[in-house]
VOFI-798988 format. One record per residue (C-alpha): z, x, y negated; residue in one letter. Coordinates in Angstrom, 2 decimals. Layout:
! residues N
(pt (Z,X,Y),"A");
...
This chain:
! residues 379
(pt (0.00,0.00,0.00),"M");
(pt (-0.88,1.31,-3.45),"S");
(pt (2.01,2.21,-5.74),"Q");
(pt (2.00,2.16,-9.55),"Q");
(pt (3.02,5.30,-11.40),"N");
(pt (5.00,5.42,-14.67),"K");
(pt (1.91,4.98,-16.77),"S");
(pt (1.19,1.69,-15.01),"G");
(pt (-1.86,2.99,-13.15),"R");
(pt (-2.17,2.65,-9.40),"I");
(pt (-1.74,5.94,-7.61),"A");
(pt (-4.73,7.19,-5.65),"G");
(pt (-7.32,5.48,-7.84),"R");
(pt (-9.60,7.03,-10.44),"G");
(pt (-8.64,7.55,-14.07),"P");
(pt (-9.33,5.01,-16.73),"G");
(pt (-8.17,1.87,-14.88),"R");
(pt (-6.33,-0.21,-17.44),"R");
(pt (-2.85,-1.01,-16.23),"R");
(pt (-0.35,-2.32,-18.75),"K");
(pt (3.38,-2.71,-19.16),"A");
(pt (4.54,-6.27,-18.42),"P");
(pt (4.16,-8.47,-21.46),"A");
(pt (7.20,-10.17,-22.92),"R");
(pt (7.27,-13.83,-23.90),"G");
(pt (7.32,-17.28,-22.38),"R");
(pt (7.07,-17.50,-18.58),"R");
(pt (4.17,-19.90,-18.84),"A");
(pt (0.77,-20.19,-17.19),"A");
(pt (-1.15,-17.21,-18.39),"A");
(pt (-4.89,-17.48,-18.25),"V");
(pt (-7.35,-20.13,-19.42),"A");
(pt (-9.31,-20.14,-16.22),"A");
(pt (-8.61,-21.54,-12.77),"W");
(pt (-8.47,-18.09,-11.26),"G");
(pt (-6.20,-16.81,-13.99),"G");
(pt (-3.82,-19.73,-13.58),"A");
(pt (-3.81,-19.08,-9.85),"V");
(pt (-2.72,-15.50,-10.38),"L");
(pt (0.22,-16.55,-12.51),"V");
(pt (1.36,-19.04,-9.88),"L");
(pt (1.47,-16.23,-7.36),"V");
(pt (3.06,-13.67,-9.63),"G");
(pt (5.56,-15.69,-11.61),"G");
(pt (8.54,-14.97,-9.41),"S");
(pt (9.70,-12.86,-6.45),"G");
(pt (7.82,-13.79,-3.29),"L");
(pt (9.03,-11.09,-0.93),"G");
(pt (10.37,-13.55,1.65),"Y");
(pt (6.90,-14.92,2.25),"V");
(pt (5.04,-11.67,1.72),"Y");
(pt (3.31,-11.52,5.08),"Y");
(pt (2.28,-15.16,5.01),"R");
(pt (0.67,-14.86,1.60),"L");
(pt (-0.73,-11.40,2.13),"N");
(pt (-2.60,-12.62,5.16),"G");
(pt (-4.32,-15.25,3.06),"N");
(pt (-5.97,-12.72,0.77),"L");
(pt (-9.43,-11.35,1.53),"Q");
(pt (-10.71,-8.97,-1.12),"G");
(pt (-14.13,-7.55,-1.99),"V");
(pt (-14.59,-3.88,-2.94),"D");
(pt (-16.58,-4.18,-6.16),"I");
(pt (-16.09,-0.56,-7.22),"N");
(pt (-17.55,0.86,-4.01),"A");
(pt (-20.64,-1.30,-4.28),"Q");
(pt (-21.30,-0.56,-7.94),"L");
(pt (-20.68,3.17,-7.90),"G");
(pt (-20.57,5.16,-11.13),"K");
(pt (-23.50,3.59,-13.01),"D");
(pt (-21.29,1.33,-15.11),"R");
(pt (-20.10,0.99,-18.72),"P");
(pt (-17.39,3.37,-19.85),"E");
(pt (-13.91,2.21,-18.92),"D");
(pt (-12.18,2.41,-22.31),"V");
(pt (-8.42,2.75,-21.88),"D");
(pt (-7.39,0.82,-25.01),"N");
(pt (-4.75,-1.41,-23.41),"G");
(pt (-7.00,-4.42,-22.99),"S");
(pt (-8.34,-5.91,-19.75),"M");
(pt (-11.52,-7.74,-18.73),"D");
(pt (-11.85,-10.02,-15.70),"I");
(pt (-14.91,-11.88,-14.40),"L");
(pt (-13.86,-15.28,-13.00),"V");
(pt (-16.45,-17.11,-10.89),"L");
(pt (-16.43,-20.58,-9.37),"G");
(pt (-18.60,-20.51,-6.25),"S");
(pt (-20.85,-23.43,-5.35),"D");
(pt (-21.09,-22.46,-1.68),"S");
(pt (-21.66,-25.45,0.62),"R");
(pt (-20.34,-23.73,3.74),"S");
(pt (-17.30,-24.92,5.68),"G");
(pt (-15.23,-27.62,3.97),"A");
(pt (-17.46,-27.39,0.89),"N");
(pt (-20.31,-28.99,2.88),"G");
(pt (-19.22,-32.38,1.52),"A");
(pt (-20.86,-31.40,-1.81),"Y");
(pt (-24.32,-30.66,-0.49),"G");
(pt (-26.33,-29.05,2.28),"R");
(pt (-25.45,-25.50,3.28),"D");
(pt (-28.60,-23.47,2.63),"E");
(pt (-27.02,-20.13,3.54),"G");
(pt (-26.43,-18.93,-0.01),"A");
(pt (-24.09,-19.63,-2.90),"A");
(pt (-24.42,-19.39,-6.66),"R");
(pt (-21.89,-18.95,-9.45),"S");
(pt (-21.49,-22.54,-10.59),"D");
(pt (-18.93,-21.42,-13.18),"T");
(pt (-18.68,-17.99,-14.80),"A");
(pt (-16.16,-16.79,-17.37),"M");
(pt (-15.30,-13.42,-18.83),"V");
(pt (-11.58,-13.29,-19.59),"L");
(pt (-10.57,-10.62,-22.12),"H");
(pt (-6.84,-9.98,-22.48),"V");
(pt (-5.99,-8.12,-25.65),"Q");
(pt (-3.70,-5.10,-25.86),"E");
(pt (-0.10,-6.22,-25.56),"G");
(pt (-1.19,-9.30,-23.59),"H");
(pt (-0.18,-11.75,-26.29),"T");
(pt (-3.70,-13.11,-26.94),"R");
(pt (-6.82,-13.62,-24.85),"A");
(pt (-10.43,-14.78,-25.17),"S");
(pt (-12.60,-16.58,-22.63),"V");
(pt (-16.41,-16.45,-22.81),"V");
(pt (-18.12,-19.00,-20.54),"S");
(pt (-21.61,-17.98,-19.42),"I");
(pt (-23.93,-20.93,-18.72),"P");
(pt (-25.31,-20.67,-15.22),"R");
(pt (-28.82,-21.59,-16.50),"D");
(pt (-28.92,-18.67,-18.94),"T");
(pt (-32.08,-16.58,-18.54),"L");
(pt (-31.20,-12.89,-18.34),"V");
(pt (-32.64,-9.56,-17.28),"D");
(pt (-30.86,-9.12,-13.95),"R");
(pt (-30.39,-5.43,-13.06),"P");
(pt (-31.23,-3.92,-9.71),"E");
(pt (-28.19,-4.16,-7.47),"C");
(pt (-26.96,-3.84,-3.90),"T");
(pt (-26.10,-6.91,-1.85),"D");
(pt (-23.21,-7.43,0.59),"R");
(pt (-25.13,-5.75,3.42),"K");
(pt (-26.11,-2.70,1.39),"G");
(pt (-29.71,-3.79,0.79),"A");
(pt (-31.26,-3.15,-2.64),"V");
(pt (-32.03,-6.30,-4.63),"V");
(pt (-34.85,-5.76,-7.18),"P");
(pt (-34.26,-6.36,-10.87),"A");
(pt (-35.42,-9.67,-12.28),"G");
(pt (-36.81,-10.63,-15.69),"H");
(pt (-35.93,-14.07,-17.07),"R");
(pt (-33.79,-14.75,-14.01),"A");
(pt (-31.15,-17.48,-14.12),"M");
(pt (-27.71,-15.94,-14.46),"F");
(pt (-26.30,-17.62,-11.37),"N");
(pt (-28.98,-16.11,-9.14),"T");
(pt (-27.21,-12.75,-9.45),"A");
(pt (-24.43,-13.99,-7.18),"Y");
(pt (-26.91,-15.80,-4.96),"E");
(pt (-29.04,-12.76,-4.20),"V");
(pt (-26.46,-9.97,-4.40),"G");
(pt (-22.96,-11.45,-4.16),"G");
(pt (-19.96,-10.60,-6.34),"P");
(pt (-20.98,-7.01,-7.11),"A");
(pt (-24.37,-8.11,-8.43),"C");
(pt (-22.71,-10.78,-10.59),"A");
(pt (-20.35,-8.16,-12.03),"V");
(pt (-23.22,-5.74,-12.65),"K");
(pt (-25.22,-8.43,-14.43),"T");
(pt (-22.29,-9.29,-16.73),"V");
(pt (-21.71,-5.60,-17.45),"E");
(pt (-25.40,-5.17,-18.31),"A");
(pt (-25.27,-8.16,-20.65),"M");
(pt (-22.04,-7.21,-22.38),"S");
(pt (-21.79,-3.44,-22.17),"G");
(pt (-18.19,-4.00,-21.06),"I");
(pt (-16.74,-2.81,-17.78),"R");
(pt (-15.02,-5.54,-15.75),"M");
(pt (-11.58,-4.43,-14.56),"D");
(pt (-11.23,-7.23,-12.04),"H");
(pt (-13.06,-10.01,-10.29),"Y");
(pt (-11.66,-13.37,-9.05),"V");
(pt (-13.61,-16.07,-7.25),"E");
(pt (-12.43,-19.66,-6.69),"V");
(pt (-14.14,-22.16,-4.35),"D");
(pt (-14.47,-25.96,-4.40),"F");
(pt (-11.99,-26.80,-1.68),"T");
(pt (-9.31,-24.39,-2.93),"G");
(pt (-9.59,-25.79,-6.45),"F");
(pt (-9.11,-29.37,-5.20),"K");
(pt (-6.05,-28.41,-3.16),"K");
(pt (-4.46,-26.64,-6.12),"L");
(pt (-4.73,-29.72,-8.30),"V");
(pt (-3.32,-31.93,-5.51),"D");
(pt (-0.41,-29.50,-4.99),"E");
(pt (0.37,-29.88,-8.72),"L");
(pt (0.45,-33.66,-8.40),"G");
(pt (-2.69,-34.11,-10.48),"G");
(pt (-3.74,-33.14,-13.99),"V");
(pt (-3.50,-35.51,-16.97),"E");
(pt (-6.44,-35.82,-19.36),"I");
(pt (-7.68,-38.31,-21.92),"T");
(pt (-11.33,-39.32,-22.11),"T");
(pt (-12.70,-40.67,-25.37),"T");
(pt (-15.59,-42.44,-23.64),"R");
(pt (-16.70,-43.31,-20.12),"A");
(pt (-17.83,-40.51,-17.79),"I");
(pt (-19.88,-41.67,-14.81),"R");
(pt (-21.83,-39.42,-12.47),"D");
(pt (-22.67,-40.50,-8.93),"S");
(pt (-23.62,-36.95,-7.92),"K");
(pt (-20.14,-35.61,-8.71),"S");
(pt (-18.40,-38.79,-7.47),"H");
(pt (-16.90,-39.47,-10.90),"L");
(pt (-16.26,-42.79,-12.61),"D");
(pt (-13.76,-42.62,-15.50),"L");
(pt (-13.42,-45.26,-18.22),"P");
(pt (-12.10,-44.23,-21.66),"P");
(pt (-8.37,-43.59,-21.67),"G");
(pt (-5.67,-41.44,-20.14),"T");
(pt (-5.94,-40.49,-16.47),"H");
(pt (-4.06,-38.38,-13.95),"T");
(pt (-6.85,-36.82,-11.94),"L");
(pt (-6.39,-35.81,-8.33),"D");
(pt (-8.21,-32.83,-6.84),"G");
(pt (-11.38,-34.73,-5.99),"E");
(pt (-11.64,-36.30,-9.45),"Q");
(pt (-10.86,-32.97,-11.12),"S");
(pt (-13.62,-31.27,-9.20),"L");
(pt (-15.98,-34.08,-10.16),"G");
(pt (-15.07,-33.61,-13.83),"L");
(pt (-15.69,-29.87,-13.94),"V");
(pt (-18.96,-30.24,-11.99),"R");
(pt (-20.54,-33.16,-13.82),"T");
(pt (-23.60,-32.56,-15.95),"R");
(pt (-25.35,-35.92,-16.30),"K");
(pt (-22.20,-37.80,-17.28),"G");
(pt (-21.68,-36.13,-20.68),"V");
(pt (-23.52,-34.84,-23.71),"G");
(pt (-27.19,-33.96,-23.30),"D");
(pt (-26.90,-33.50,-19.51),"G");
(pt (-27.05,-29.72,-19.73),"S");
(pt (-24.75,-27.06,-18.32),"D");
(pt (-23.44,-26.56,-21.86),"L");
(pt (-21.83,-30.02,-21.84),"G");
(pt (-20.24,-29.29,-18.51),"R");
(pt (-18.71,-26.10,-19.92),"I");
(pt (-17.09,-28.15,-22.70),"Q");
(pt (-15.43,-30.31,-20.03),"L");
(pt (-14.37,-27.27,-18.00),"Q");
(pt (-12.66,-25.66,-20.95),"Q");
(pt (-10.85,-28.88,-21.92),"A");
(pt (-9.73,-29.37,-18.33),"F");
(pt (-8.44,-25.81,-18.06),"M");
(pt (-6.14,-26.36,-21.00),"R");
(pt (-4.80,-29.53,-19.34),"A");
(pt (-4.42,-27.60,-16.06),"F");
(pt (-2.30,-24.91,-17.74),"L");
(pt (-0.19,-27.56,-19.44),"D");
(pt (0.41,-29.18,-16.05),"R");
(pt (1.48,-25.87,-14.50),"V");
(pt (3.99,-25.43,-17.30),"K");
(pt (5.10,-29.06,-17.15),"D");
(pt (6.05,-29.15,-13.46),"V");
(pt (8.16,-26.01,-13.73),"G");
(pt (6.57,-24.17,-10.79),"V");
(pt (8.23,-20.92,-11.75),"L");
(pt (11.72,-22.39,-11.38),"T");
(pt (11.13,-24.47,-8.22),"N");
(pt (10.98,-22.22,-5.12),"P");
(pt (9.38,-24.80,-2.82),"K");
(pt (6.73,-25.80,-5.38),"T");
(pt (6.04,-22.14,-6.07),"L");
(pt (5.67,-21.36,-2.35),"L");
(pt (3.33,-24.27,-1.70),"D");
(pt (1.19,-23.42,-4.70),"L");
(pt (1.15,-19.71,-3.90),"A");
(pt (0.08,-20.45,-0.32),"D");
(pt (-2.74,-22.66,-1.55),"T");
(pt (-3.70,-20.29,-4.34),"A");
(pt (-3.99,-17.19,-2.16),"T");
(pt (-6.23,-19.14,0.23),"K");
(pt (-8.35,-20.44,-2.69),"A");
(pt (-9.32,-17.15,-4.28),"I");
(pt (-11.31,-14.06,-3.38),"T");
(pt (-10.17,-11.20,-5.60),"P");
(pt (-11.45,-7.67,-5.92),"D");
(pt (-9.93,-5.05,-3.64),"S");
(pt (-7.45,-3.94,-6.30),"E");
(pt (-5.84,-7.40,-6.25),"L");
(pt (-6.02,-8.23,-2.55),"D");
(pt (-2.35,-7.81,-1.73),"S");
(pt (0.66,-9.82,-2.87),"V");
(pt (2.22,-6.74,-4.50),"N");
(pt (-0.90,-5.97,-6.56),"E");
(pt (-1.52,-9.61,-7.44),"L");
(pt (2.09,-10.13,-8.51),"T");
(pt (2.14,-7.02,-10.70),"A");
(pt (-1.11,-8.07,-12.30),"F");
(pt (0.08,-11.63,-12.96),"A");
(pt (3.40,-10.55,-14.43),"K");
(pt (1.47,-8.57,-17.01),"G");
(pt (-0.13,-11.85,-18.13),"L");
(pt (2.94,-14.08,-18.04),"S");
(pt (3.51,-13.97,-21.81),"G");
(pt (0.32,-15.93,-22.44),"L");
(pt (0.16,-19.68,-22.86),"G");
(pt (-2.73,-22.07,-23.36),"A");
(pt (-2.42,-21.86,-27.15),"D");
(pt (-2.82,-18.09,-26.98),"D");
(pt (-6.30,-18.32,-25.44),"V");
(pt (-9.47,-18.75,-27.50),"H");
(pt (-12.39,-20.22,-25.52),"M");
(pt (-16.05,-20.13,-26.44),"I");
(pt (-19.42,-20.44,-24.70),"T");
(pt (-21.79,-17.49,-24.90),"L");
(pt (-23.99,-18.28,-27.92),"P");
(pt (-27.31,-19.59,-26.58),"V");
(pt (-30.28,-21.74,-27.56),"E");
(pt (-32.58,-23.85,-25.44),"Y");
(pt (-35.46,-21.80,-24.09),"D");
(pt (-38.69,-22.64,-25.99),"P");
(pt (-40.67,-22.27,-22.73),"L");
(pt (-38.33,-24.34,-20.57),"D");
(pt (-35.87,-26.82,-22.16),"P");
(pt (-33.91,-26.90,-18.89),"N");
(pt (-32.87,-23.29,-19.44),"R");
(pt (-31.07,-21.44,-22.23),"V");
(pt (-31.45,-17.94,-23.64),"V");
(pt (-28.80,-15.83,-25.40),"P");
(pt (-28.83,-15.65,-29.19),"L");
(pt (-29.05,-11.90,-29.46),"Q");
(pt (-27.33,-11.32,-32.81),"A");
(pt (-24.47,-13.71,-32.10),"Q");
(pt (-24.10,-12.38,-28.57),"G");
(pt (-23.74,-8.86,-29.91),"R");
(pt (-20.93,-10.11,-32.18),"E");
(pt (-19.10,-11.59,-29.20),"V");
(pt (-19.30,-8.51,-27.00),"W");
(pt (-18.64,-6.14,-29.91),"K");
(pt (-15.41,-8.02,-30.70),"A");
(pt (-14.20,-7.90,-27.10),"L");
(pt (-15.11,-4.26,-26.73),"K");
(pt (-13.11,-3.45,-29.86),"A");
(pt (-10.24,-5.64,-28.63),"D");
(pt (-10.56,-8.03,-31.57),"R");
(pt (-10.72,-11.86,-31.76),"P");
(pt (-14.21,-13.34,-31.58),"I");
(pt (-15.32,-14.28,-35.11),"P");
(pt (-16.36,-17.86,-35.89),"A");
(pt (-19.73,-16.58,-37.08),"S");
(pt (-20.58,-15.62,-33.50),"A");
(pt (-20.95,-19.23,-32.39),"V");
(pt (-22.61,-20.58,-35.53),"K");
(pt (-25.89,-22.40,-34.84),"D");
(pt (-25.47,-22.06,-31.06),"A");
(pt (-26.39,-24.94,-28.72),"A");
(pt (-23.31,-26.86,-27.55),"T");
(pt (-24.42,-29.51,-25.09),"G");
(pt (-23.03,-32.25,-27.37),"K");
(pt (-19.95,-32.95,-25.26),"A");
(pt (-17.22,-31.84,-27.68),"E");
(pt (-14.20,-34.13,-27.77),"G");
(pt (-15.14,-36.17,-24.70),"V");
(pt (-12.05,-34.83,-22.89),"V");
(pt (-8.91,-33.87,-24.75),"K");
(pt (-5.27,-33.15,-24.18),"Q");
(pt (-3.31,-36.32,-23.48),"S");
(pt (-0.88,-37.33,-26.27),"P");
(pt (2.15,-37.23,-23.98),"A");
(pt (1.24,-33.76,-22.74),"V");
(pt (0.67,-32.56,-26.30),"R");
(pt (4.10,-33.85,-27.33),"E");
(pt (5.82,-32.22,-24.36),"R");
(pt (4.02,-28.93,-25.01),"S");
(pt (5.01,-29.04,-28.68),"G");
(pt (8.65,-29.66,-27.83),"N");
(pt (8.59,-26.77,-25.38),"A");
(pt (7.48,-24.39,-28.11),"R");
(pt (10.11,-25.44,-30.60),"E");
């Protein structure tokens, strides 16, 4: 098992890996992404008495070995960058959501940047339909996958797996990803059910037969199946694009974090154990987070963050002039986004000006009761 030295780095690994002292602050849910929230559930308290049970649930992927040395510089400035993917694989229990065609794509992709000191964070959602220049990469079996011009972003995962997705994000951003976390459909549903549902308020009806969703306007406590339908729906909101779905995903994630904080998982041993068991089965982390010790140390470093400390945006894009069903990055605004993260600064408002949005803002919002409880908790 790897051990951390006094500087916070893991012994036996190369220099430049960014390991930080544990952040101080509220013991609340830390990351505005399903995968990030999962890590906090696992790491929020001592779990030594169930170490072997949870450790056996974790299956990691060695991103560093697959990518080699041809990567952006790993700047040791105290910040941290994590690629969080939601897989749309239809294998196993996920077959209920479509036919298994032997491949999966990154249905949801987010770059989580945690600033130095771990008191603030930014999330950049990357639309899966974004046309990018996909770099040459190596797939899970070691075969070379040719580069692609004007390739949909989510095909990187489809053709080359996690390492190719990471390499594509690093090529787009110029930022080295410190970690990778993948969450699948079934695991996400089970997490929500373990929490007893997540409360949201819809300002108008959301109906989508493909995602099995039928919500009238009002306040709802969504179970796992309904929550999955909400974060997957495209046709039920806005202009029917992936951009509208991202708006729903980000609103839901805030509600999810509020729910984690509300049920007091970090002070209830049984709830924590049940959630940790489900969480460690739901995620596929990189090989530097594939043990309970490593995952716990990582999560404790994020435990000072709350939902209000996380700024979420969508990568600035516009609809592709050649294909309105696809989007392309706005180059100048995109450079602003990645420049800010690389310099460990907040993303400026100018970076998202004039970007396409999907027209789904405000369709889902924090429920009034949850907002009141959260406000009281901060007082």
